N, C-alpha and C positions, 0 to 999 in steps of 0.2 A: 574536226571531230576526232576524239581519241577513242580507242577501243577499250572495252572493259577488260579488267584483269582478274575477273572471277574465274573459277575453275573451268567453266565451259570453253573459254578461249584463252586461258592463261598462257603466257609466254615465259619459258624458263629464263631465269636471269643468266646472263653471260658471265662465266667466271672471269675474274680479272686476268688470269694467266692465259685465257683463250681469246682475249680481245684481238680484233683484226690487226694484222701486221701491215695492212695497207692503209693509205690515206683515207680519211673520212670524206664524204661528199663535200665539195668545196663551195657550195652555194646553197642557200635556203630554197632556191627554185629548182634545184636538181631533181630529176625524176626519182620519186620515192614510191614505195609500195605500201598499200594499206595493210595493217595487221590482219591476220586471218579471221574470218567470221565464223561463228559457231555452225557446225554441220548437223543438219537434221537427220533423223533416223533413216529416211529413205535414201538420202544421198550417201550416208555412211555405208549402208548395206550395198548400194550400187558400186561404190569404190572398192569395197572388199571383194565383190564378185569380179570386178574388172581386173584387180591386181592378181587374183588367182588365175584368171583366164590368160592374162598377158605373161605370167610366169610359164604357162604351158607353151605360149608362142616362143618365148625365150629358149625353151628346151627343144623346139621343133616338133612338139606334140600336137599342134593344131594345124591341120591341112590348110594350105592357102586356097583361096578362091580361084576360079578359072581365069580371073584377071590378074593373078599373081600377087594379090594383097590378102590381108587377114579377112576371114569370113564375116558375114553380117552379124551373126550372133552365135554364142555357144551356151551350153547348159552346164551349170555348176550346181551340184546337189539337185534340189528341186526347182531351181530358179534359172531364168535366162538372163544373159547380159549382152548388151549391144557391143560389138566391136567396130564394125565398119559403118561409117556415116556416109552413105552414098544416096543422096536424095536432094530435093529442094525444100528449104525451110522458109516459113513465113515469119517475118520479124515485125513487131509492132513497136514503134518508137514514139515516146511522149516527150515533148519539150516543155520544161517547167521552169518558170521564173518566180521570184519571191515578192511578197507584198510588203506593206508598210507596218503591219502589226508587230510590235516588239513585246515579248513577255518579260516584264520586269517584276511580276508579282510572285511567280513561283520561286521559292527561296531554297537555297542549300547553304548550310552553315551560316545562316543569317544574311546571305547576299543573293542577288538575283542569279538563278541558275542558268538562264539563257541570255537575256539581254541582247547586246549587239546593236547594229544599225539597221535601218530599213533596207529591204532589197537583198541582193541586187536583182535588177531586171537584166535582160539580155542586151548585148551590144554596149555594155558599160566597162568592158575591159580596156584599159588605156593602150593606145598604140605604143609598141616598144620604142624606146629612144635609140639614138644612134649608137650608143654603147651597150645595147642589149642585142646580141646576135643569136640568142638562144630561144626566146619566147615565141611560140607559135601564135599567130594573130591574123585575123582578116577583118575587113571593114564591116561586113554584115554577116552575122551568123543567123541567117534567115532559114525559114523552113526549107526553101529550095536548096540552100547550101547543104543541108543535112540529107536531103533526098539524094543529092549527088554523092556526098561522102559515104553514105551507106549503100546505095543501090545503083549507082551509075554503072552501066555495063558497056559503055563505049570503049573500044580498044585503047589501051593506054591510060584510061581514066584512073585516078587515084581514089579507089573506093574499097570499102570492106567487101563488097560483092566480088569485085575483080580479084582481090587478094585471096579470098577463100577458093574461088574458082581455080586460080593458079596453084595454090598449095595442094589442092586435091586433084590436080590435073583434070579438071572438068567433072569430077565425080560428085562434087558438092556445090550447091548454089543457094543463094538467098534472094528473096524478094520481099516486098512489104510496103508499109506506109509510114509517113512521118506526120504527126499532128501539127496544128498551129501551136504557137507558144501559149500555154495556159498559165494563169497567175494564181498562186496560192495566197491565202490571206497572211500567213506568217512570214517573217524574215528567215534568212538561211540559218542564223544562229539557233533558231528554235529546233533545227534538225541536226546541226553540226557542232553545237557548243561543246567545249571540252570541260566545262564546269560540272560539278556534281560528283557522286560516288564513283570511284575508280576512273576518274577523268572524264565524266560525262555520261550520257545515256547510251553510249556505245551503239551497237547495231540496232537497238530498238528504235532510236531516233531516225536512223536511215530508212528503216522499214516504214515508219510513219510518213516519211517523205514520199516513198513510193505509193503508199496507200492514198495520201492526200493528192498527189499528182494524178493518180488514176481517177479519183473521185472528181477532181476539177475538170478533167477532160469529159467524163461522163455527164456531169451536170451541165457542161457547156453544150453538149450534143442535145440533151433534153430541152435546154432553153431555146434551141433552134427549132423546136417543134417535132423532133424525132421521138419515137416511142422506144420503150425498153426492148420490145420485140424486134424493132428495126435495127437497133444497135447490136443486139444479140446475133441477128442474122449476119451482120457485117463481120462480127468478131469470130463467128463460127469457123471461118477459114483459117483462123490463127490457133485453133484447137483441133489438131488432127493427129497428134502424137500422144502416146502413153509412155512418158519418159521413164517412169519407175515400174512399169508393168504392174499396175495396182491390182489387176484381176488375175495375175500370175498365169496368163495363157500364152506367154511368149510372143504376143503380137504387140509390137511397139508402134504400129501405124494405125491407131484408133484414138478417138477423143477420150480425154480423162477429166474434163471439166475445168482445166487450167489453160491459160494462154501459153503457148509453147515457148515463145521467145519474146521477152519484153525488155526494151532498153529505155531508161529514163535519163534524159540529159538535163542537168541542172545548170541554170545561169551562173555565170561567174567562173573564176579560176578554180580548178580542182585543188584539193589539198595535196595531191600528188606533186603539184608544182608550187607548193607553198601557200596556196589559198588566196593569193592576191590581196585585195583590200580587206577581205574577211579573215585572212590568216587562219588561226586555229578554229574559227567558227565555220570554216568551209567544210563541205562534204568530201569524203574520199571516193575515188574511183574503186569499184569493187563489184564482185558478183556474189549474190547471196539469195536468201529466201525470206519471204514476208511471213512473219508470225507462225512458225511451225507449231503444230498442235498435236502432241503425242497422245492426247486424250480422245482425239477423234470427234471433237464437237464442232469444228469450223471447216468450211469448205463445201464443194459441190456434193450433192447427194450421192452416196455410195463410195466416195473417195475423200473423206474428210481428214486431210493432213495439214490444214491451216490455210493461210493465204489472205489476201485482201480482196473483197468483193468488187466487181465492176458494176456498181449500181445495182439495179434490179434484174440484171441479165441472167443471173444464176452462174455466171462464169467468174473465175477468180484469177488473180495474179499471185504466183508463188515464186518460181525461179525468176530472177531479174538481173539485169546488168545496169550499172549506174556510173556515170562519169560527167566531168564538167564541160562547160561550153567550148573551150578551146583545146580539148583533149586530143583531137586528131585521129586519123585512121589507125595509127599504131596502137594507141592505148585502148581504143574501142575494140580493135581486133584481139588484143590480149585478153581483155575481160570477156569477150564473146567466146574465146577459146575455153575459158573456164565453164561457160554455159554448155559447151560441147563435151565437157568432162576432162579437159586437160588440166594438170596441176601446175602450180608455180614451180619453176626450176631454179629460181634464185634461193638464197638462204633466207628462210622466212622468220628466223629468230635472231637476226643480226649477223654481222660478218659478211664475208665474201665467199664465192666459189668461182670455178673456172668457166661457168656458162656465159655470163655477161651478155655481150651483144650477139652471141652465136645463136640465140633462139628468141623468137617472139615471146616465149613464156618466161623470159628473163628480161634483160635490158634491151632486147631486140625490138621492143615496142616503142623505144625512144629514138629511133633513127630519123634521118632527114637527108636533104640533098642541097643544103646551102643555108644561107642566112635566114633565121627565124622560121625554120621548118622542123625543129626538133620535135619528134613525136608525130609529125604529120605523115610520115612514111614508115610502114612496118618492115621489119626484116623477116626472112624466111622462118618457118617452123623448122626445128631440127628433125632429123630422121626418126628419132624415137617417138616424137609427138605425132608425126605422120603415120607411123606404124600403129599407134593407138587408135587413130581415126580410120584405118583401112585405106590410107592414101599413098602408101609406099610400095613401089615396085622394087623388090629386093631379091638378091641372090642369097644363097646360104652356103656356109663353109664350116669346116671343123678346125678346132685348135690344132696347131702344129701339123697340119695336113696340107699337102701341096694342092693348090688350086689357083686359077688365074681368072680375073674378072675385069671386064672393061665397063667402066661406069660413065654414064652420062651425068649431066648436072643434077644435083639433088633437089633443086628448087622446083622442078616440074618433070613430068614423065617424058622420056624420049624413047628411042628404040632400044636403049640400053637400060640396065638396072640403075636405080637411083642410089642404092646402098648395098652393102654386103653385111649380113648378119652372121657373125662368126661365133658358133656355139663353143662354150668353154666348160671345163669341169666345174661342178657347182662348188660354192662355198659351204662349209659345214660349221654349225654352231651347236653347242651342247648346253642345255638348261637342266639343272638339278632340281628335282621336284620332290615328291614323296613316293615311297614304295606303294604299289597297287594295294587297294583295300583287300582284294582277294585275288588269287591266281597270279599270273605273271603279266597281264596286260591291262591297260586302262585307256580311257579317252583323254586327250589333252587339247585344250582350246587354242594353243599357241599364245603368244604374248606380243604386245606392241601398242603403239598409239593408233588412234583412228580405227580401232579394230571393230569388226562386226562378225563374230564367229557364231555358228549355229550347228546343232546336231539334232536332226528331226527325223521322225518317221510317222507313218499312218497307223492308227490302231482302230480296229472295228469294234465299236461298242453297240452296234445294232443288236437288238434282242436282249440287251442287258438292262435290268430294271431296278436292282436294289442298291448297289454301291460299286464304285470303281475308284482306284487310286494308283498313283505313280509313286514308287519309292526308289531312292538311289542313295549311294554314298557319294559325297562330294568333298572336295578340298579346294580352297581358293586363296589366291594371293593377288589382290587388286588394289588400286589406289582408292583409299577410303573416300566415299561420297562423290567420286567422279567416274569411276569405272564400276560396272554393275554385272552381276550374274543373276539371271532370272530363269525361271522355268515357266513355259508358256504353252497355251493350247489354241488351236484354230479349228473352227467348225465350218469354215467356208473355203477350204482348199488352200489355205495359206495366204489368203488376201489380207486378213487381219489376224493379229495375235493378241491374246489376253494373258497378262502375267497372272500366275496362279497364286492364291493364298494357300498357306500350308504351315508346316512346322519344320524346325531344324532342331534335332535332338529333343523333340517334344515341346519346344517353345515356339510361339507364333513367329512366322517370318514377318519382320516389320517392313514399313514402306521406305523406299529410297528417297533421295532428294527429288526424284522425278515423280513422287507421290504414287508409286506403284510398288507392289510387293517385290522385294528382291534382296540380294546380299551384296555386301561391299566390304573392302578391307581384307583382313586375314582371318581364315577360319581357325588357325592354330592347330590344325590336324584334321583327320577325317571326321565328317559330321553326317548324320542321317537325315535325309530329306523325306518328307511325306506330303504329297500333294493330292488332295481329294479331287476326283473328276466326276462327281455325282451329277453336276449340271450338264454333262455331256452324254449321259446315258441314252442309249437308243440311236446314237449318231456315229457316223464315220468321223473320226477326230484325228488331227495331227498334234503331236506333242513335240516340244523342242527345248533343249538347253541352249541358252542364249547369253553371249558374253559381249559387252561393248566397252569401249574405252574412249577417252577424250583425246585432245591434241598433244598432250605431253604427260610424262611421268606414268609409269605403269609397273605392275608387279609381274609375277611369273605366270599368271593365268589361272585356269581352272582345270581340275581333274574330275572326271565322272567315272564311277565304277558301280558294279552290282546293281544294274537297273532292273527293276521288277514292276510289272503292271498287272494288277489283279482286278477282276470284275465278278460280282456275284459269288465271291469266295473262290474263284478259279484263277490260276496263274495264266495269263495270256502271253506274257513275255518275261523272260529271265535272261539277261545278257550282261556278261562281264567283260566284253570286248575280246574274249579269248579266241573267238572265231573270226575276227576281223570285222570290217565294216558291215557286212551283211546287208540288211535292208535299211540301214541308217543312211540319210542324206547329210553329208558333212560339208560345211563351208568353213574352212579354217581349222576345224577339229581334225585330229588324226589319232590312230591307235599307236600307242607307244608301249614298249616292253621294259619293265623295270622302272626305276625312278629317274633315269637320265634320258631326256628327250633330245635326240640327235636329229637336227633338221637340215635338209639339203636346200640350199638357196641357189636357184639357177642364175648363171652369169653369161654374158655375151659381150662381144665387141660389136658396135655398129660403125661401119666405115662409110662415110659419105663424101661426095666431091663438091666442095663449096666454090662457086664461081660468081663473078660479077655479072650475072644474068638475071633477068626478071627482078624480083625483089631482093635478090642477092647483091644488086648494084648498090644498094644503100649501105652495105658493109664497107664500101669504098669511101662514101661521102658522109656517113652519118655518125660513126663513133665520135665522142666528144670528151673534152677535158676542160674544166673550169680553171684556166691558167692565170687569172689576174686577180685572185682574191687578195684583198689588201691594197690594191691599186685604186686610188680614188676614182669613182665614176665608171669603173670597168668590171665590176663584180660579175656581170652577166655576159661578158665576152668569153667565147669559147674557142678552143682549138678543135678542129676536126682532123681526124687521122684515119688511115685505112686499116681495117682488119685484113688479113692476108688470104689470098686464094690458095686452094690446095685441098688435100685430103684430111678430113677431120676424123679422128678415131675416138669414139665414145666408149666408156666402160659402163655397161648396164649390170648392176649388181643388186639383186633382189634381197640381199641380206640387210639392205638399208631401206628405210621407208621414205626418205626425203633426201634433199641435197644440203642439209644443214651441217656443213663441214665444220662449223665452229664446235659442234658436239662430237664429231667423229672425224678427226683430221685425216685427210688423204682418202676418204671414202664417201660415197653418196650413191643414191639410186641411179642417176644417169649423169655422168660428168665427162666433158671432153678432156683428153690427155693433151698436155702442152708439149709440142715438139721442141720448144725452146723454153725450158722451165726456169732458167736463171732469172732472178728478180730484176725488174727494170727500175732504174733509179734516176732521179733528177740530178742535175749538175752538183747540187749541194750534198748529195749522198742519200737523201731521203727517198723513200719508196714512192713510186707513182701509185695512183689508185688502182683498185682491183680490176676495173674494167679494162684498163690499158695493159695490164699484165698478160691478158689472154689474146692480145692482137695477133701474135705469131704462133698460134697453137697448131697450125696446119703443117702436114708433111708434104713436101714438094721437091721437085728437081730444080727449083729456082730459089735464088736468095731473096730475102725479105726486102721490103721497101724501107728507105730512110725517110724520116720526117722529123718535125720539131714539135715539142711540147713546152709549155710554159708553166712556171710556178711563181706566183706573186710577180708576174711580168718578166721573169728572168727565163731566157730561152735555154732549153736543153735539146741538143741534136741527138736524136735516136739513130744510130748507124744501121746500115744494112747488115744483116746477119747471114752466114752461110746457109745454104739449103740443107735440110734434114730430110732425106727421102724415105727413111725406114723407121718403123716402130718395132721395138724388140722388148717383149715383156720378160725375157730371161736376163738380159744384161743391161737394159735401159733403166735409167732413173729419171722420173718425171716429177720430182719434188725439189723444193729449195727451202731450207730451214727458215729463211728470211720471210717467206710467205706461206706458212704451213696450211692455211685454209684453201690455197689455190692449187696446190699440187695434188696429184692422183697417185696413190700407191697401187700399182697394177699387180695382179697375181702372176706368179711365174708358171705359165703353162707351156713354156718353150715355143711361143708363137711369135713369128715375125710377119709383119705386114709392110710390104715395100711398094713404093710408087716406082714403076719401071718405064712408063711412057706417058707423056702428056702431049696430045695433039689438038688441033683446032683451038689453040689458046687455052688448053686444059679442059675444054668441054667434053673431050673424050680422054679419059685417064684410065690406064691399066694398072691394077694393083695385083700383087702376087702374095698369096697367103701360104705360109709353110713353116717348117720347123726352124727355130732360131739357131739350133746347133745340131 
């Protein structure tokens, strides 16, 4: 299945000069990632709130809980956002295989759009041959095997449940059920074909697969003699959370009409691994949403945000995870991490960065412990991801200020901290906008991708009977037809918002591509907005200015000034931002003075102690290299090599929205600094792939291991390198021009972080933070 390249999920073309300097994947069956799926409004808003809350954590402005972790939730503007996930979740797993029907009648460009071959059904993946040491396989992918893969809690069992128990140090757990294999009437190509506009049906086809798999399971239960009420009673235990706080009461532990956690396993090899016999007709592993509905027509009563119905139960599937039959605990755990709110840490628009096998949310989902186990075993979450989840026990330190910290292993909680959060001076950026419409101050929405900024307040229109209107001066610079500026109202406490019709400089505000009134593109200067509020007379109403953007390409944002609200001929509100925020609730918006918006972006170092304990053991056995490309019969033979133990220093820089270093060389949201930044090369002088460049990123008192890599069957001996015990952002250089996407340009804060003692095989490691000079 190929992703659409429409504006909703468009990927920026990689400039030729920014092409990766490292080798491309060396096998068609190498672990690859699905292109990003479109993000619905509720998730985009949640991500924006989470980013703002975590920026406060970065600055040390959010008090830790009594357990030494981030708190359960914080309030941003008028909304709450979850930080700590400390609970037991119920997970519903559907196993779905494909039928014999092949659609050769639906045409695109005069040819069958879907086509393909019948199936596959489960247990049809061929056993790997003697010269395939990479492909994960087992004799019987039965229902019981998935019960064990997802929910086995026996000590030492390789399951997603045990993985998340360990990562959270017992703070988070999962339990649930796995269905029997259900059979869909259509073949896999009907859902995964790459033919058609923009390379196929994209994510709509994947959502149809989830819908049809859910329907097949429900219909099967009814065929057994069960009633809809009986099925609903069973599924009620899987709807106990309000993920998006739809009623805006700050209570995330209540039903919302949607199953909380749904995983759909499709028969056959996932396209992550090349798709097997189905090739490009296979489905990708991903996390997404079924049929988001911004018009509010589909879904459970009172919370109609879209979804696929579960028969006649009144419950729906919205958020889901999907992966192939032989995906393994690693890939399922990665996609489930998205379900918990964790972002991808690899470069999502091509190229490399330095994360690689250091995190489950990058290539750490593809680890193993020997022949044919790649992807069967997950690697640890990085410290930043655990911080996002409220699972990290951490110390705090200040840049260039002396302090000493004894760290336990980062993989799970011990008597010592798992990491140190070193607060740094913020980065500063300046955006030139327009002079304020009046006075010296104005509101600015900020700018960026995946943005959801709002400026809202409550207005009392009770007792008003004749007319009411909101007027404002506005200036905007957004991506035409993909990023939108709307003015909205809510009469139900902010649960739902209605874009307002009105005028701009006396002309009607037209509809956006989302078929709601709004503005997009460039205003070309200050414009006058007039929004009637007559339908809200007699009510308490909230009004808001709302700015959203898609996944790439953005302008400078939106300015709002001279806001006035009148009712029955009287002025209820006149605000030009001169007095500061006042009663406005701002998410993303801020008051700026003059035309230059200077924004401070919090930064920090996260220092963690990575050891071969728990799931960290798979960093010793799991990293791999396809070393026999071009050697007949050995394309799927891999070299395994060890990532190195030691202290990993991450730069967390909120001036970046992602880790796409191909777009911003040397910088990203959260990147590990490489203690040995010099490019690694094969014996013929060519660069090794990006994943192997980061193997020696840790700081330690011990030299690195020697090992052997192959290219086209020719061996290269990678020698042991001297220990590098100290990180120094004043004099250290952690980039190499030969691999520009993999280096990290650290800020000069005169900070030195030094490993001074490693005991118990490094399980207790003391680091000293202080001035570099």
